[in-house]
Every structure is written in structure tokens, then in C-alpha cells.
N, C-alpha and C positions, 0 to 999 in steps of 0.2 A: 175742439180744443182738448178735451179730455182724451181723446184718441192719440193727439199728438204727444201728450205728456207720458202716456203708456209707451208709445213708440220709443220716445227719447230714453225712458227708464231702461227699456229692453236693450236698446244699443249701448247704453252706459255699462250694464252688466255683461254683455257679450263682449265689450272691448276689454274689460277687466280679465274676463275668462281667457280671452286670446293672448292678452299680455302674460298672464300666468303661464299658459302653455308655451309661449314663445321663450320664456326665460326659465322654464322648469328644469332643463338639463344642467345649465351652469349658473343660474342665478342672474342678478342684475349685473350690468357692466360697471366696471370700476376704473375710473381714470385717475390720473395724478391729482386732480382737483378733489375727486371723490375720497381719495385716501385722507386728505386734510379734513374734510367734513366729518369722516368717520373717526378719525383719531381725535378730533375735538369733542365729539359726542361721547367717546369712550373716556376721555379725561374728565368730562363733566360727571359721568357716572362714578368714576373712581373718587370724586371729590378733589380733583386737581385744578378745576376751573377751566377757562377757555384757552387752552394751550394745545398745540397741534403735535403731530408725532416726532418733530425735531425739538421740542420743549420750548418753542417760541410762542409768544401770545398770539392770539387771532386778531390781526389787525387788517390784514389784506381783504378780508370778506367779513360781511355782517354775521351775526351769531344765530339767527332764528332757525335756519335749517338744522344745524347741528343740535340745537336745543330741542327741536321737535324729535329728531331721531333719539336723542337720550331719553325724552320723556316717554316716547312709545316703548323704548327697550326697557325702561324701568317698570312701566305699568304692565306690560305684557310678558315680561321675562324673556325678551328676545336679544339675540346678538344685535349690535347695532347695524351690521350688514343686512341682516334679515329684515330688521325694522325699516331701513331705508327702502329696501326691495319692495316689501308689501306696501309701504306709504306711497310710493310713486305709482304703483299699480292702481290703488284706490284713487289717487289724484287723477289718473287717466280717465276713469269713469266719470268723475266729478267735472272735469274739463270738457268732456264731451256733452254732458248735461247742460253746463252753463253756456257752452257754445250754442246749443240748441235753443236755450231761452233767448238768447240775443237774436238768432236767426228767425225765431217765431215772431219777435217784436218788429224786426226789420221787415219781414215778408207777411205781416198781419193780414194784408188783403190778397195775398197769393200763397196760400198754405202749402201748395205743391212745391213751390221753391223752398219752402222752409224744410220739407222732407227731403228733397234731392240735396240741399246744402248740408244737412245733418248727416246725411249717408256719405257726403264728400269727405267730411271731417272723419267719420268713423272708419272709412277705408284709407285714410292717410297713413302710409308706411313711415313718413317722416315722424309723425306724431307718435306712432308705436316705438320707434327708435329712441325718440326723446325720453319716453317714460320708462324705457327698459334700462335706463341707467342711474346710478346714483348721482343725482344732480339737484341743484336748487332750481333749475330752469322750470320744471313741471309745475312746482307749487307757486312760483312767481307768476306763471301764466294764470294759475287759479285766482291769484289775487287781482291780476289786471282784468280777467273776465268778470269777476264778481264786483269790482269796481264799476265797469261799464254798465252792469245791470243797476247798481245803486244810483249812478248818475242819471239814468234813464227815469228812475223813480223820483229823483229830486227835481228834474226838470218838468215832467208831466204832471206830478201830484203835489210838488212842494212838501213831500213827505219828511217828517222829522226822523223817522226810522231810516229812510234812505240816506239822510244827512248823517246819521250816526254810524251807518255802514261806511259812507264815504270817509269819515273820519277814521274808522278802524282800518280801512285798507290803506289810507295815507299813513298810518303808523306802522302797519306790518310790512308795507312795500320796502322802504329802506332797510328795515331789519332783515329782510330776506335777500335783496340785492341792493347794493348802494345806487344803482341806476333807478331803483324803486322811487326815489325822490320824484321822479317824473310823474308818479301817480299824484303825490301832494300837489305839484305845480299845476298839473291838468285840473285838479279840484279847485284850486284858486281861480283859475281862468273860468271855469264853470260857474263859480260863485260870482266872479265879477260881471260876467255877461247876464246872468239870471237875476241878479239884485242890484243892477246899475241904477234903478229908480229908488232904491231903498238903502241909504247910507248906513242906517243902524244894522240892518240884516247884513249888508255887505261886509261892514267892519267885524261884526260879531262872528258870523260864520267864518270869515277869512282868518280872523285871529285864532279861532279854536283849531282849524285845520292846520294852520301854520305851526303853531306851538305843539300841538299833539304829534305831528309827524317828525318835528325836529328834536324834540327833547329826549325821547327814548334812545334814538341812534347816537345822539351827541353824549349821553351818559355812558 
């Protein structure tokens, strides 16, 4: 198992290096959506709030990605474009590692399959293209993979730490993408199935996930 974690860490670092090389000449890709994310991040830095390049309030998309770019830019003294570029490269390594964690648990009795599947993810050109652009998709993928790891811990160990992570991902999911409410809904289904014989835990855990996931994005 230790060898697999080392292997996975090396793959993650190599993926970030390759993404850096692939984008070194022109930087990250910028689409029309990316323009809005970047402009909102810049407006946050300038103290203007959640407004886009046209001066309109950010309503079509959730604010978390732009807030992350603004935070990185503020802390590191980087342009918001460079912050988004570096952030998505870092997220690529993290996503490969989280994918490997899930694959290791799926193929616990067949470790060779875990190695091969992790290599398959590493060599995915689609994954590289996804992370080579300023986009909210890569970090949403991070939240989804992290949620699946937390769900596994909640089901197998009844871990309160795993439950806390489930709640956190349920909160961050809709703040990153509106479709992220699916994470909270999935958490509720898992809680219903796993606690159907304990009404107290079912209602308690269900209420915590529901309220925690809805209130921040509603505000």
C-alpha cells in the first residue's frame, strides 16, 4: 500500500509538471466563461464586490471559484489570470491523487488494477485539456471526488470526521457550481439508506446536511 501511495504522489507531481509545460507558451486557455470568472475576481480585489466585466451582479454562476482566484491573487500577489492558471494545475495533481484513492479502495483485492486505472487517468488527454483552461470544472471535480472518499468513510466506519467532510463538500458544491446541489442530495440519500434503522441519527444528520448546504448559497 505504501508503494502505491508513493506511485500516486509521483503521478500527481508529473501531471502538474506536464500541465505546466503544456501551458508554458501561452498560459491557460480563456473562454467567455473564464472572462466572467476573472473579471469578478478582479472586482473583488478592487473592492467592488461580486460584479462582472459588464458591471452586472454575479447571478448566473455561484461565487466560490472567483473568490478562490481573488484570494490566491491577494495572498500571492499574482494577477487573477495567473492565479487561475496555477490553481488549476495544482488541482490537476490533486484530482489524480483523489482518483487513485478511490481506485485503490475499489480494487483493494486487485492492486494491479488500481495501478493500471491510475495510469489511465494520468494519460487522459481530456483531463489535461480540462485543467489547462480557466474553468470552475476542475475544482468541482475535486469536490466530487473528495465527497466520494468521505462517503466511503461514512458508510464503512460511521466516522464523524467523514460526516463532517460530507457536510463541507455539500456546502462547497453548490457554491462552486449550482449543479453541486447534487452532492447534497446524494449525501441525503446515503444518510437515509445508512440510518434507516435509527430515526434520531437519520433526522439529525439529514437536517445538518440539508441546512448547511442550502443556507450559504441562498444567502
